Z-matrix of the N, CA and C atoms (Angstrom, degrees):
N
C 1 1.450
C 2 1.524 1 110.44
N 3 1.330 2 116.91 1 -48.33
C 4 1.463 3 119.59 2 -175.38
C 5 1.527 4 110.82 3 -64.19
N 6 1.312 5 118.52 4 -46.95
C 7 1.469 6 120.89 5 -178.72
C 8 1.517 7 112.49 6 -66.70
N 9 1.330 8 116.99 7 -48.27
C 10 1.465 9 121.19 8 -174.40
C 11 1.517 10 113.61 9 -75.47
N 12 1.328 11 117.99 10 -38.29
C 13 1.456 12 119.88 11 -170.81
C 14 1.524 13 114.26 12 -102.61
N 15 1.307 14 117.94 13 -27.10
C 16 1.462 15 120.70 14 -169.70
C 17 1.528 16 111.36 15 -111.28
N 18 1.304 17 116.98 16 -59.02
C 19 1.458 18 121.24 17 179.65
C 20 1.532 19 110.82 18 -60.86
N 21 1.322 20 117.11 19 -41.49
C 22 1.471 21 120.75 20 -178.47
C 23 1.526 22 112.89 21 -66.11
N 24 1.328 23 117.75 22 -18.13
C 25 1.468 24 121.41 23 178.84
C 26 1.526 25 112.47 24 -98.57
N 27 1.315 26 117.00 25 6.49
C 28 1.450 27 118.97 26 171.57
C 29 1.510 28 117.37 27 106.34
N 30 1.319 29 119.40 28 -2.49
C 31 1.461 30 119.33 29 175.44
C 32 1.523 31 106.32 30 -70.38
N 33 1.342 32 116.32 31 125.33
C 34 1.455 33 120.30 32 -172.96
C 35 1.524 34 114.60 33 -119.19
N 36 1.314 35 118.31 34 -11.40
C 37 1.459 36 120.71 35 -176.63
C 38 1.526 37 111.00 36 -63.05
N 39 1.324 38 115.88 37 119.48
C 40 1.467 39 119.86 38 178.05
C 41 1.520 40 111.43 39 -60.34
N 42 1.330 41 116.72 40 -37.00
C 43 1.463 42 120.35 41 179.85
C 44 1.530 43 110.99 42 -64.57
N 45 1.315 44 117.32 43 -43.38
C 46 1.461 45 121.08 44 179.65
C 47 1.524 46 110.11 45 -67.57
N 48 1.311 47 117.31 46 -46.73
C 49 1.465 48 120.64 47 -179.14
C 50 1.528 49 111.24 48 -61.49
N 51 1.318 50 116.45 49 -41.95
C 52 1.462 51 120.53 50 178.10
C 53 1.524 52 111.21 51 -63.84
N 54 1.322 53 117.13 52 -44.15
C 55 1.470 54 120.95 53 178.68
C 56 1.527 55 110.72 54 -62.32
N 57 1.318 56 116.71 55 -41.98
C 58 1.462 57 120.22 56 179.82
C 59 1.531 58 110.99 57 -64.06
N 60 1.317 59 116.69 58 -32.70
C 61 1.477 60 120.20 59 177.59
C 62 1.527 61 111.79 60 -72.71
N 63 1.323 62 116.74 61 -34.57
C 64 1.477 63 121.11 62 -173.71
C 65 1.529 64 114.38 63 -83.49
N 66 1.319 65 118.40 64 -32.74
C 67 1.471 66 120.54 65 -174.46
C 68 1.529 67 109.44 66 -81.36
N 69 1.325 68 117.67 67 123.13
C 70 1.472 69 121.53 68 -178.34
C 71 1.532 70 111.56 69 -76.57
N 72 1.309 71 115.91 70 94.11
C 73 1.470 72 122.30 71 -174.45
C 74 1.532 73 112.80 72 -56.10
N 75 1.312 74 117.74 73 -36.21
C 76 1.464 75 121.40 74 -177.81
C 77 1.533 76 112.46 75 -62.44
N 78 1.330 77 117.47 76 -23.67
C 79 1.469 78 120.51 77 179.92
C 80 1.530 79 112.49 78 -67.74
N 81 1.311 80 117.52 79 -16.13
C 82 1.458 81 121.99 80 -177.59
C 83 1.521 82 112.56 81 -95.76
N 84 1.309 83 116.25 82 12.71
C 85 1.465 84 122.82 83 178.65
C 86 1.521 85 110.29 84 -124.88
N 87 1.339 86 116.04 85 151.43
C 88 1.464 87 117.92 86 170.78
C 89 1.538 88 109.09 87 -61.02
N 90 1.309 89 116.35 88 151.54
C 91 1.467 90 120.70 89 -175.03
C 92 1.527 91 113.10 90 -53.32
N 93 1.323 92 117.43 91 -38.47
C 94 1.474 93 119.31 92 -177.28
C 95 1.531 94 112.81 93 -69.76
N 96 1.330 95 118.55 94 -11.65
C 97 1.461 96 121.75 95 178.08
C 98 1.532 97 112.69 96 -110.06
N 99 1.310 98 117.66 97 0.27
C 100 1.466 99 120.39 98 -173.36
C 101 1.528 100 113.41 99 -61.99
N 102 1.314 101 118.38 100 -26.34
C 103 1.466 102 120.77 101 178.06
C 104 1.530 103 111.30 102 -65.63
N 105 1.319 104 117.86 103 -21.00
C 106 1.470 105 122.35 104 179.55
C 107 1.524 106 112.96 105 -90.73
N 108 1.300 107 117.63 106 -1.58
C 109 1.470 108 121.41 107 -170.34
C 110 1.516 109 114.20 108 -58.05
N 111 1.303 110 118.71 109 -36.06
C 112 1.462 111 120.94 110 -172.52
C 113 1.526 112 113.07 111 -104.94
N 114 1.332 113 116.04 112 12.88
C 115 1.462 114 120.17 113 177.11
C 116 1.523 115 110.55 114 -75.47
N 117 1.319 116 115.23 115 158.80
C 118 1.456 117 122.68 116 -177.00
C 119 1.530 118 110.85 117 -86.57
N 120 1.323 119 114.73 118 60.86
C 121 1.463 120 120.70 119 179.80
C 122 1.518 121 108.85 120 -166.16
N 123 1.330 122 116.26 121 159.83
C 124 1.465 123 117.66 122 171.66
C 125 1.525 124 109.03 123 -70.25
N 126 1.308 125 116.76 124 149.97
C 127 1.466 126 121.14 125 179.59
C 128 1.526 127 108.06 126 -113.55
N 129 1.341 128 117.19 127 114.96
C 130 1.471 129 120.03 128 178.87
C 131 1.524 130 111.36 129 -66.08
N 132 1.328 131 114.21 130 137.74
C 133 1.459 132 121.69 131 178.58
C 134 1.528 133 106.62 132 -125.44
N 135 1.284 134 118.02 133 170.01
C 136 1.468 135 122.72 134 -179.59
C 137 1.525 136 112.14 135 -56.84
N 138 1.298 137 116.17 136 157.95
C 139 1.464 138 125.12 137 173.80
C 140 1.528 139 114.00 138 60.69
N 141 1.325 140 117.09 139 33.22
C 142 1.447 141 120.44 140 176.15
C 143 1.510 142 115.77 141 78.45
N 144 1.323 143 118.67 142 1.40
C 145 1.465 144 121.12 143 177.32
C 146 1.517 145 110.21 144 -80.78
N 147 1.321 146 114.99 145 151.06
C 148 1.461 147 120.26 146 168.23
C 149 1.513 148 108.43 147 -133.61
N 150 1.296 149 115.66 148 149.38
C 151 1.450 150 121.39 149 168.06
C 152 1.518 151 103.96 150 -86.09
N 153 1.332 152 116.49 151 114.93
C 154 1.454 153 121.03 152 -172.70
C 155 1.523 154 112.21 153 -61.91
N 156 1.320 155 115.77 154 151.33
C 157 1.452 156 123.34 155 176.78
C 158 1.535 157 109.47 156 -54.64
N 159 1.330 158 118.19 157 133.36
C 160 1.465 159 120.67 158 -176.84
C 161 1.529 160 113.63 159 -53.03
N 162 1.324 161 117.63 160 -45.97
C 163 1.464 162 120.46 161 -179.02
C 164 1.525 163 111.38 162 -59.46
N 165 1.319 164 117.17 163 -42.88
C 166 1.460 165 120.55 164 -178.87
C 167 1.529 166 111.13 165 -62.93
N 168 1.322 167 117.14 166 -40.97
C 169 1.466 168 121.20 167 177.05
C 170 1.531 169 109.40 168 -60.45
N 171 1.310 170 116.84 169 -49.29
C 172 1.469 171 121.13 170 -178.51
C 173 1.522 172 111.15 171 -62.73
N 174 1.315 173 117.14 172 -43.88
C 175 1.466 174 122.24 173 -179.06
C 176 1.530 175 110.93 174 -61.06
N 177 1.313 176 116.79 175 -45.86
C 178 1.465 177 120.50 176 -178.24
C 179 1.529 178 111.36 177 -68.03
N 180 1.319 179 117.05 178 -41.37
C 181 1.459 180 119.12 179 -178.79
C 182 1.530 181 110.23 180 -70.89
N 183 1.306 182 117.67 181 -36.45
C 184 1.461 183 119.58 182 175.70
C 185 1.530 184 111.01 183 -59.56
N 186 1.328 185 116.78 184 -36.62
C 187 1.470 186 121.17 185 -179.82
C 188 1.525 187 112.72 186 -62.45
N 189 1.326 188 117.32 187 -20.16
C 190 1.464 189 120.62 188 177.92
C 191 1.530 190 112.55 189 -73.83
N 192 1.334 191 116.51 190 -18.99
C 193 1.473 192 121.51 191 -179.69
C 194 1.531 193 111.59 192 55.58
N 195 1.320 194 116.49 193 44.51
C 196 1.459 195 120.65 194 179.39
C 197 1.520 196 110.63 195 -67.37
N 198 1.318 197 115.15 196 136.45
C 199 1.459 198 121.70 197 177.91
C 200 1.534 199 110.50 198 -97.18
N 201 1.335 200 115.61 199 -22.42
C 202 1.463 201 122.39 200 -174.81
C 203 1.511 202 108.73 201 113.45
N 204 1.322 203 116.07 202 136.32
C 205 1.458 204 120.51 203 178.26
C 206 1.523 205 115.38 204 92.93
N 207 1.320 206 119.14 205 -6.34
C 208 1.461 207 121.43 206 -178.84
C 209 1.522 208 112.51 207 -69.32
N 210 1.319 209 114.48 208 162.53
C 211 1.466 210 122.64 209 170.05
C 212 1.528 211 105.82 210 -102.42
N 213 1.349 212 116.02 211 118.87
C 214 1.459 213 121.51 212 -175.52
C 215 1.521 214 108.99 213 -117.48
N 216 1.328 215 115.83 214 137.98
C 217 1.462 216 122.33 215 175.47
C 218 1.515 217 108.51 216 -107.18
N 219 1.327 218 116.48 217 122.53
C 220 1.460 219 121.68 218 175.71
C 221 1.516 220 107.98 219 -110.24
N 222 1.326 221 116.10 220 125.17
C 223 1.457 222 121.60 221 176.15
C 224 1.526 223 107.19 222 -96.00
N 225 1.305 224 116.41 223 114.43
C 226 1.465 225 122.05 224 -177.82
C 227 1.516 226 110.23 225 96.80
N 228 1.324 227 116.73 226 109.96
C 229 1.466 228 120.81 227 -177.56
C 230 1.512 229 112.73 228 -80.16
N 231 1.329 230 116.71 229 -29.41
C 232 1.455 231 118.89 230 -174.23
C 233 1.517 232 110.03 231 55.47
N 234 1.314 233 116.01 232 -130.60
C 235 1.461 234 120.62 233 179.40
C 236 1.528 235 111.76 234 -84.32
N 237 1.337 236 116.88 235 -16.00
C 238 1.454 237 121.92 236 -175.66
C 239 1.517 238 113.00 237 102.08
N 240 1.338 239 117.45 238 -8.47
C 241 1.463 240 121.05 239 -176.60
C 242 1.532 241 112.64 240 -62.64
N 243 1.312 242 117.61 241 -48.07
C 244 1.461 243 120.71 242 179.95
C 245 1.532 244 109.36 243 -61.37
N 246 1.321 245 117.02 244 -41.76
C 247 1.464 246 120.85 245 177.95
C 248 1.522 247 110.74 246 -60.28
N 249 1.318 248 117.24 247 -38.33
C 250 1.465 249 120.58 248 179.40
C 251 1.523 250 111.29 249 -64.83
N 252 1.323 251 117.02 250 -40.53
C 253 1.462 252 120.74 251 177.77
C 254 1.529 253 109.37 252 -66.09
N 255 1.335 254 116.35 253 -45.49
C 256 1.469 255 120.23 254 177.46
C 257 1.530 256 110.61 255 -58.78
N 258 1.319 257 116.77 256 -44.33
C 259 1.466 258 121.49 257 -177.34
C 260 1.527 259 112.13 258 -66.43
N 261 1.322 260 117.00 259 -26.23
C 262 1.467 261 120.41 260 177.59
C 263 1.530 262 111.41 261 -71.55
N 264 1.331 263 116.60 262 -14.99
C 265 1.459 264 121.31 263 -179.13
C 266 1.524 265 111.63 264 -113.15
N 267 1.315 266 116.91 265 -51.37
C 268 1.471 267 122.54 266 -174.55
C 269 1.525 268 111.17 267 -76.74
N 270 1.325 269 115.30 268 164.43
C 271 1.461 270 120.27 269 176.78
C 272 1.512 271 112.29 270 -73.05
N 273 1.323 272 116.82 271 -45.72
C 274 1.463 273 122.43 272 -179.64
C 275 1.529 274 108.59 273 -142.48
N 276 1.322 275 116.74 274 140.46
C 277 1.458 276 122.09 275 176.22
C 278 1.521 277 107.71 276 -119.57
N 279 1.312 278 115.58 277 124.97
C 280 1.460 279 123.52 278 177.92
C 281 1.521 280 106.48 279 -107.19
N 282 1.330 281 116.74 280 122.42
C 283 1.457 282 122.28 281 -173.55
C 284 1.519 283 108.64 282 -119.71
N 285 1.324 284 115.80 283 133.39
C 286 1.465 285 120.64 284 174.49
C 287 1.520 286 107.59 285 -119.42
N 288 1.316 287 116.49 286 124.31
C 289 1.472 288 122.95 287 -179.68
C 290 1.513 289 109.13 288 -127.65
N 291 1.324 290 117.52 289 129.60
C 292 1.462 291 121.30 290 -176.58
C 293 1.526 292 113.85 291 -83.48
N 294 1.322 293 118.32 292 -21.09
C 295 1.467 294 121.89 293 -179.52
C 296 1.528 295 108.59 294 -97.29
N 297 1.319 296 115.82 295 115.54
C 298 1.460 297 121.14 296 -175.17
C 299 1.513 298 114.42 297 -54.35
N 300 1.322 299 117.94 298 -45.35
C 301 1.469 300 120.99 299 -179.01
C 302 1.520 301 111.39 300 -63.82
N 303 1.339 302 117.27 301 -39.02
C 304 1.462 303 119.92 302 178.01
C 305 1.530 304 110.39 303 -65.12
N 306 1.331 305 116.36 304 -41.07
C 307 1.464 306 120.93 305 178.71
C 308 1.531 307 110.31 306 -60.65
N 309 1.322 308 117.00 307 -45.62
C 310 1.460 309 121.33 308 -179.03
C 311 1.527 310 111.93 309 -64.19
N 312 1.322 311 115.99 310 -45.27
C 313 1.459 312 120.45 311 -178.58
C 314 1.522 313 111.08 312 -65.63
N 315 1.333 314 117.21 313 -45.19
C 316 1.465 315 120.85 314 179.71
C 317 1.524 316 110.53 315 -61.72
N 318 1.322 317 117.05 316 -46.32
C 319 1.469 318 120.69 317 -179.58
C 320 1.520 319 110.91 318 -61.34
N 321 1.323 320 117.29 319 -43.60
C 322 1.464 321 120.78 320 -179.72
C 323 1.527 322 111.09 321 -62.28
N 324 1.317 323 117.22 322 -42.98
C 325 1.466 324 120.40 323 -179.72
C 326 1.518 325 110.91 324 -67.18
N 327 1.329 326 116.97 325 -42.87
C 328 1.464 327 120.07 326 177.84
C 329 1.535 328 111.06 327 -58.57
N 330 1.312 329 116.15 328 -43.42
C 331 1.469 330 120.29 329 178.02
C 332 1.533 331 110.37 330 -64.82
N 333 1.340 332 116.16 331 -43.30
C 334 1.471 333 120.49 332 -179.09
C 335 1.530 334 112.67 333 -58.90
N 336 1.338 335 117.58 334 -34.34
C 337 1.471 336 119.15 335 -179.32
C 338 1.535 337 112.26 336 -88.63
N 339 1.328 338 116.17 337 2.64
C 340 1.454 339 120.07 338 175.91
C 341 1.514 340 115.73 339 92.14
N 342 1.307 341 117.18 340 11.45
C 343 1.465 342 121.17 341 178.71
C 344 1.529 343 108.69 342 -77.32
N 345 1.312 344 116.93 343 125.74
C 346 1.465 345 120.72 344 -177.33
C 347 1.526 346 113.51 345 -123.99
N 348 1.313 347 118.24 346 -10.26
C 349 1.462 348 120.51 347 -175.90
C 350 1.531 349 112.45 348 -98.70
N 351 1.329 350 115.05 349 43.38
C 352 1.461 351 119.97 350 176.22
C 353 1.524 352 109.21 351 -129.42
N 354 1.318 353 114.49 352 156.14
C 355 1.469 354 123.27 353 175.81
C 356 1.518 355 105.19 354 -134.09
N 357 1.323 356 117.43 355 127.25
C 358 1.447 357 120.61 356 -176.23
C 359 1.520 358 110.16 357 -121.11
N 360 1.310 359 115.27 358 131.43
C 361 1.463 360 121.82 359 -179.82
C 362 1.531 361 108.91 360 -121.51
N 363 1.336 362 115.73 361 133.64
C 364 1.462 363 121.55 362 174.15
C 365 1.527 364 107.08 363 -87.75
N 366 1.333 365 116.29 364 104.90
C 367 1.463 366 122.42 365 -175.70
C 368 1.528 367 107.36 366 -163.31
N 369 1.338 368 116.66 367 177.56
C 370 1.464 369 118.33 368 -178.48
C 371 1.522 370 113.97 369 -87.34
N 372 1.305 371 119.16 370 -14.15
C 373 1.454 372 122.23 371 173.97
C 374 1.509 373 116.70 372 82.18
N 375 1.318 374 118.68 373 -4.93
C 376 1.462 375 119.58 374 -175.85
C 377 1.515 376 113.18 375 -67.06
N 378 1.305 377 117.93 376 -26.13
C 379 1.463 378 121.22 377 179.54
C 380 1.527 379 112.71 378 -97.32
N 381 1.311 380 117.21 379 0.63
C 382 1.458 381 119.78 380 -177.48
C 383 1.518 382 110.83 381 70.15
N 384 1.305 383 116.51 382 -149.47
C 385 1.461 384 122.66 383 -179.83
C 386 1.524 385 105.90 384 -129.91
N 387 1.311 386 115.13 385 77.28
C 388 1.458 387 123.58 386 -169.18
C 389 1.531 388 112.23 387 -56.25
N 390 1.326 389 117.49 388 -39.61
C 391 1.467 390 120.91 389 -176.95
C 392 1.534 391 112.69 390 -62.24
N 393 1.310 392 117.40 391 -21.61
C 394 1.469 393 121.27 392 -176.82
C 395 1.527 394 113.28 393 -105.86
N 396 1.322 395 118.04 394 2.09
C 397 1.462 396 121.23 395 -178.81
C 398 1.530 397 109.93 396 -60.24
N 399 1.320 398 117.70 397 148.00
C 400 1.460 399 127.51 398 0.59
C 401 1.529 400 111.69 399 -83.30
N 402 1.308 401 114.94 400 146.54
C 403 1.456 402 123.22 401 178.10
C 404 1.519 403 109.24 402 -130.80
N 405 1.315 404 116.67 403 153.04
C 406 1.444 405 120.39 404 169.98
C 407 1.520 406 105.78 405 -86.89
N 408 1.330 407 117.40 406 122.41
C 409 1.467 408 120.55 407 -176.91
C 410 1.513 409 111.01 408 -88.42
N 411 1.322 410 115.28 409 141.64
C 412 1.453 411 122.42 410 176.32
C 413 1.511 412 106.80 411 -132.98
N 414 1.319 413 115.95 412 118.63
C 415 1.459 414 121.17 413 -176.31
C 416 1.509 415 107.97 414 -132.15
N 417 1.315 416 117.53 415 129.09
C 418 1.457 417 116.96 416 -176.99
C 419 1.520 418 115.80 417 -142.59
N 420 1.344 419 120.70 418 32.61
C 421 1.461 420 117.17 419 174.19
C 422 1.521 421 110.13 420 -62.59
N 423 1.294 422 115.45 421 145.70
C 424 1.474 423 122.71 422 179.00
C 425 1.523 424 111.70 423 54.19
N 426 1.337 425 115.99 424 31.28
C 427 1.461 426 122.67 425 176.05
C 428 1.518 427 113.68 426 58.58
N 429 1.308 428 117.81 427 31.07
C 430 1.454 429 121.24 428 173.01
C 431 1.514 430 107.86 429 -96.68
N 432 1.311 431 116.87 430 145.86
C 433 1.450 432 120.92 431 -177.36
C 434 1.512 433 110.26 432 -112.13
N 435 1.301 434 116.02 433 128.24
C 436 1.444 435 121.28 434 173.53
C 437 1.513 436 107.63 435 -144.30
N 438 1.296 437 117.71 436 115.75
C 439 1.450 438 120.00 437 177.06
C 440 1.513 439 109.13 438 -131.71
N 441 1.278 440 114.96 439 134.73
C 442 1.459 441 120.78 440 178.02
C 443 1.509 442 108.63 441 -163.56
N 444 1.318 443 115.56 442 164.62
C 445 1.469 444 119.62 443 175.06
C 446 1.509 445 108.91 444 -85.43
N 447 1.315 446 116.54 445 143.83
C 448 1.478 447 120.63 446 176.67
C 449 1.504 448 109.14 447 -137.17
């Protein structure tokens, strides 16, 4: 997946490529969809969630120019996959998810794969995570990219 879909399209960050190789993408899908985990497309999941296309995840995270050790704020946990990639690079990932079931599922999967440097809050995210400021924000609903320090 990394060589054919990500590196071949120009993603060059060693940190991003390494994280994409290490995080088991199939763990973020229900078992009946796990065969689709490494395909070059988003994978639709229940309740309007999708596991984002691998290249898009890599492209967006590369745009953050993470050096390692940063505190990153992700608005919207989704399946937890993007948070896992961020956590493989950043020092701490703070995630805010407004849908309780999504928050629970993402947190459980992150824990199951051994991710420990994340903090997840069930909230609407409009106020960010003030107690942890400054954070680098990462927001990607509808595949839009917005990253900045806050």
